C-alpha positions as CSV (number, residue, x, y, z in Angstrom):
1,X,-86.1,19.8,38.5
2,X,-82.8,21.7,39.0
3,X,-81.1,17.7,39.3
4,X,-82.9,16.9,36.3
5,X,-81.7,20.2,34.2
6,X,-78.1,19.4,35.7
7,X,-78.2,15.8,34.5
8,X,-79.4,16.9,31.0
9,X,-76.6,19.6,30.5
10,X,-74.1,16.8,31.6
11,X,-75.0,14.5,29.3
12,X,-75.7,17.1,26.5
13,X,-71.4,18.4,27.0
14,X,-70.4,14.7,27.1
15,X,-72.5,14.0,23.8
16,X,-70.0,16.6,22.3
17,X,-66.9,15.9,23.9
18,X,-66.5,12.6,23.2
19,X,-66.3,13.3,19.0
20,X,-64.1,16.0,20.1
21,X,-61.8,13.5,21.6
22,X,-62.0,10.9,18.8
23,X,-61.1,13.9,16.4
24,X,-57.8,14.8,18.8
25,X,-57.0,11.3,18.8
26,X,-57.4,11.1,15.2
27,X,-55.1,13.9,14.4
28,X,-52.4,12.8,17.0
29,X,-52.2,9.4,15.7
30,X,-52.1,11.0,11.9
31,X,-49.4,12.7,13.2
32,X,-47.6,9.7,14.7
33,X,-47.9,7.9,10.9
34,X,-46.8,11.1,9.3
35,X,-43.6,11.1,11.7
36,X,-43.2,7.5,11.0
37,X,-43.4,7.7,7.5
38,X,-40.8,10.8,7.8
39,X,-38.4,8.3,9.7
40,X,-38.6,5.5,7.3
41,X,-38.2,7.2,4.3
42,X,-35.2,8.9,6.0
43,X,-33.6,5.9,7.2
44,X,-34.2,4.1,3.8
45,X,-32.3,7.2,1.9
46,X,-29.7,7.0,4.6
47,X,-29.2,3.0,3.8
48,X,-29.6,3.4,0.1
49,X,-26.6,5.9,0.6
50,X,-24.3,3.9,2.9
51,X,-25.3,0.9,0.5
52,X,-23.9,3.3,-2.9
53,X,-20.8,4.4,-0.7
54,X,-20.0,1.0,0.3
55,X,-20.3,-0.5,-3.2
56,X,-18.4,2.6,-4.7
57,X,-15.2,1.6,-6.1
58,X,-11.9,3.9,-5.9
59,X,-11.3,5.4,-9.1
60,X,-9.0,3.6,-11.7
61,X,-5.7,4.9,-11.8
62,X,-5.2,7.4,-15.0
63,X,-2.5,5.2,-16.7
64,X,-0.9,5.9,-20.1
65,X,-1.1,2.6,-21.8
66,X,1.4,2.0,-24.9
67,X,4.3,4.0,-23.2
68,X,7.3,2.2,-24.0
69,X,9.1,0.4,-21.1
70,X,12.1,1.9,-19.3
71,X,15.8,1.3,-20.4
72,X,19.1,1.6,-19.3
73,X,22.5,1.0,-20.2
74,X,23.5,-2.2,-17.6
75,X,24.4,-5.1,-19.4
76,X,22.3,-8.5,-18.6
77,X,18.8,-10.2,-19.9
78,X,16.2,-8.2,-18.8
79,X,13.6,-9.7,-16.7
80,X,11.4,-6.5,-15.9
81,X,10.9,-3.4,-17.4
82,X,8.0,-1.7,-16.5
83,X,6.5,2.3,-15.7
84,X,3.5,0.4,-14.3
85,X,1.3,2.3,-17.5
86,X,-0.5,-0.9,-17.8
87,X,-2.3,-0.6,-14.5
88,X,-1.0,-4.1,-13.5
89,X,2.6,-5.0,-11.5
90,X,3.8,-6.5,-14.9
91,X,6.8,-9.0,-14.0
92,X,6.3,-8.9,-10.6
93,X,4.5,-11.5,-8.3
94,X,3.0,-9.4,-5.6
95,X,2.2,-11.0,-2.1
96,X,0.0,-9.3,0.6
97,X,-1.2,-10.6,3.9
98,X,-3.4,-8.5,6.7
99,X,-3.9,-4.9,5.9
100,X,-0.8,-4.8,3.1
101,X,-1.7,-3.8,-0.1
102,X,0.4,-3.8,-3.5
103,X,-1.1,-2.0,-6.1
104,X,-1.0,0.7,-8.9
105,X,-2.0,4.1,-8.5
106,X,-1.9,7.2,-9.9
107,X,-1.6,9.4,-6.4
108,X,1.9,9.6,-7.6
109,X,4.3,8.8,-10.3
110,X,7.8,9.7,-11.4
111,X,7.1,9.3,-15.1
112,X,3.8,9.0,-17.0
113,X,1.0,8.7,-14.8
114,X,1.0,5.8,-12.4
115,X,3.4,4.0,-10.5
116,X,3.3,1.3,-7.9
117,X,2.4,1.5,-4.1
118,X,3.2,-0.7,-1.2
119,X,1.1,-0.1,1.7
120,X,2.3,-1.7,5.1
121,X,0.3,-1.1,8.6
122,X,1.7,-1.8,12.1
123,X,-1.1,-4.3,12.5
124,X,-0.3,-7.9,13.1
125,X,0.3,-9.9,9.6
126,X,0.4,-6.6,7.5
127,X,3.2,-7.5,4.6
128,X,3.2,-6.0,1.1
129,X,6.1,-7.0,-1.4
130,X,6.6,-7.7,-5.0
131,X,9.1,-10.0,-6.7
132,X,11.2,-10.5,-9.7
133,X,12.3,-14.2,-10.2
134,X,15.6,-14.3,-11.9
135,X,16.5,-17.1,-14.6
136,X,17.5,-20.4,-12.9
137,X,21.4,-20.4,-12.4
138,X,21.8,-16.3,-12.8
139,X,24.6,-15.6,-10.9
140,X,24.0,-11.8,-11.0
141,X,21.3,-8.9,-11.5
142,X,21.2,-5.3,-11.7
143,X,17.8,-3.7,-10.0
144,X,17.0,-0.1,-11.1
145,X,14.1,1.9,-10.3
146,X,12.7,4.8,-8.6
147,X,11.5,5.1,-5.2
148,X,9.5,7.9,-3.1
149,X,8.9,6.9,0.6
150,X,6.2,8.5,1.7
151,X,5.8,7.1,5.3
152,X,8.4,5.7,7.3
153,X,7.6,3.0,10.3
154,X,8.7,2.6,13.7
155,X,12.0,3.2,15.1
156,X,14.3,0.2,15.3
157,X,13.0,-0.9,12.0
158,X,13.2,0.2,8.4
159,X,11.8,0.5,4.5
160,X,13.8,-1.5,2.2
161,X,14.6,-0.6,-1.2
162,X,15.7,-3.4,-3.7
163,X,16.4,-7.0,-2.0
164,X,18.5,-9.7,-3.5
165,X,18.0,-13.2,-2.5
166,X,19.0,-17.0,-2.9
167,X,15.7,-18.9,-2.1
168,X,14.5,-17.9,1.3
169,X,17.9,-16.4,2.2
170,X,18.4,-12.3,1.7
171,X,21.7,-12.1,-0.1
172,X,22.2,-7.9,-0.1
173,X,19.8,-5.3,0.0
174,X,19.8,-1.4,0.7
175,X,17.3,0.1,2.9
176,X,16.2,3.3,4.8
177,X,16.2,3.5,8.5
178,X,13.5,4.8,10.3
179,X,15.1,6.5,13.2
180,X,17.3,9.0,11.0
181,X,16.7,8.1,7.7
182,X,20.1,7.4,6.8
183,X,20.7,4.6,4.2
184,X,22.5,1.6,4.9
185,X,23.6,-1.7,2.6
186,X,23.1,-5.0,4.4
187,X,25.1,-7.9,2.9
188,X,25.2,-11.9,4.7
189,X,28.1,-13.5,5.5
190,X,28.9,-17.7,4.6
191,X,28.5,-17.5,8.7
192,X,24.8,-16.5,8.7
193,X,25.3,-13.2,10.4
194,X,25.3,-9.9,8.6
195,X,27.3,-7.1,7.9
196,X,26.3,-3.1,7.6
197,X,27.7,-0.4,6.2
198,X,26.8,2.9,6.3
199,X,26.3,4.8,3.2
200,X,26.5,8.2,4.2
201,X,23.5,9.9,3.6
202,X,19.9,10.5,5.0
203,X,16.9,10.3,2.6
204,X,14.2,12.8,3.1
205,X,10.8,11.2,2.8
206,X,8.3,12.3,0.2
207,X,10.8,12.8,-2.8
208,X,11.6,10.5,-5.4
209,X,15.5,9.3,-5.5
210,X,17.0,7.0,-8.1
211,X,18.3,3.6,-6.7
212,X,20.5,1.5,-8.4
213,X,22.2,-2.0,-7.2
214,X,24.4,-4.9,-8.6
215,X,25.0,-8.0,-7.2
216,X,27.2,-10.6,-8.1
217,X,27.2,-14.3,-6.2
218,X,30.9,-15.4,-6.4
219,X,31.4,-16.5,-3.2
220,X,34.3,-14.8,-1.2
221,X,34.3,-12.5,-4.2
222,X,31.1,-11.4,-4.7
223,X,30.6,-8.0,-6.2
224,X,28.4,-5.6,-4.8
225,X,27.5,-2.2,-5.9
226,X,25.0,0.8,-5.1
227,X,24.4,3.9,-6.9
228,X,21.5,6.9,-5.2
229,X,20.7,9.7,-7.4
230,X,23.3,8.9,-10.0
231,X,26.2,8.7,-7.6
232,X,28.1,5.8,-6.9
233,X,27.8,4.7,-2.8
234,X,29.5,1.8,-2.6
235,X,31.8,-0.9,-4.9
236,X,33.5,-3.5,-4.0
237,X,34.5,-7.1,-5.6
238,X,35.5,-8.9,-2.6
239,X,32.4,-9.4,-0.7
240,X,32.1,-12.9,1.0
241,X,28.4,-14.0,0.9
242,X,29.0,-17.7,0.4
243,X,26.5,-18.1,-2.3
244,X,27.0,-18.3,-6.3
245,X,23.5,-17.7,-7.6
246,X,20.7,-15.5,-6.9
247,X,17.3,-16.1,-7.6
248,X,14.8,-13.0,-7.1
249,X,15.1,-9.3,-6.6
250,X,12.3,-8.1,-4.1
251,X,10.9,-4.9,-3.3
252,X,8.7,-4.3,-0.6
253,X,8.6,-6.0,3.6
254,X,9.2,-9.7,4.1
255,X,8.1,-9.6,7.6
256,X,5.0,-8.3,9.2
257,X,4.2,-4.8,10.4
258,X,7.6,-3.3,8.4
259,X,5.6,-0.2,8.3
260,X,5.7,2.3,5.3
261,X,4.1,3.5,2.3
262,X,6.3,3.5,-0.9
263,X,5.7,4.5,-4.4
264,X,7.6,2.8,-7.1
265,X,8.3,3.5,-11.0
266,X,10.5,3.1,-13.7
267,X,11.8,-0.2,-12.7
268,X,14.5,-2.4,-14.5
269,X,15.5,-5.4,-13.5
270,X,18.2,-7.6,-15.9
271,X,19.9,-11.1,-14.7
272,X,23.1,-12.6,-16.0
């Protein structure tokens, strides 16, 4: 009799336990499904957020279209005269590779609301430059502009201002040395070597400076002149270059990893 009652009690307990276990399992599954749904919802939100961030474009520069182009008193045929307020590198042929960029920005500007920005990193193949082509047969050129070298590169290298070319050969240029900030003039000789002249001042980073350079290619009697912030730092009419014509004026790095961040504004280039 006792065994019969025990068996009956066990059977009744199992009858009640089974629905409770099923209810508990259902609750757990429901909780898991809810968590999975929440996780999927959060994942979709994050994916959409990342997609939106990826698709966001940098804000357009706040330029001032219609601003009259800059002018100066120097003689010659105007080739470029721009303050970059059109949001373009008008008058220049831009060339970049790797992580180098040449663009128009409103982050920094000397006048108006915009300036050109040349950005070169230490990555292999990083180049950013812009060139103005001179009329065929030009023997001379004036280059006038405002520069703000924000960051410099590696010691032993430099950040350029203006560079004058005959074809692929650099005839003369002015640059800031990365080591001590000194301003230098470099001129090609007929033998293919370069002569260097320290122009006697150090240029601070992050400040605007006006650079004017004149080159007249006339063989052994070439003219090279450099003004910096309205001061004439160098003038000679007896520089031996071996060239009688110029083909372009360039701003920016001509070879990879010439690291630097330069803002350029109010540029005027004239040929003669």
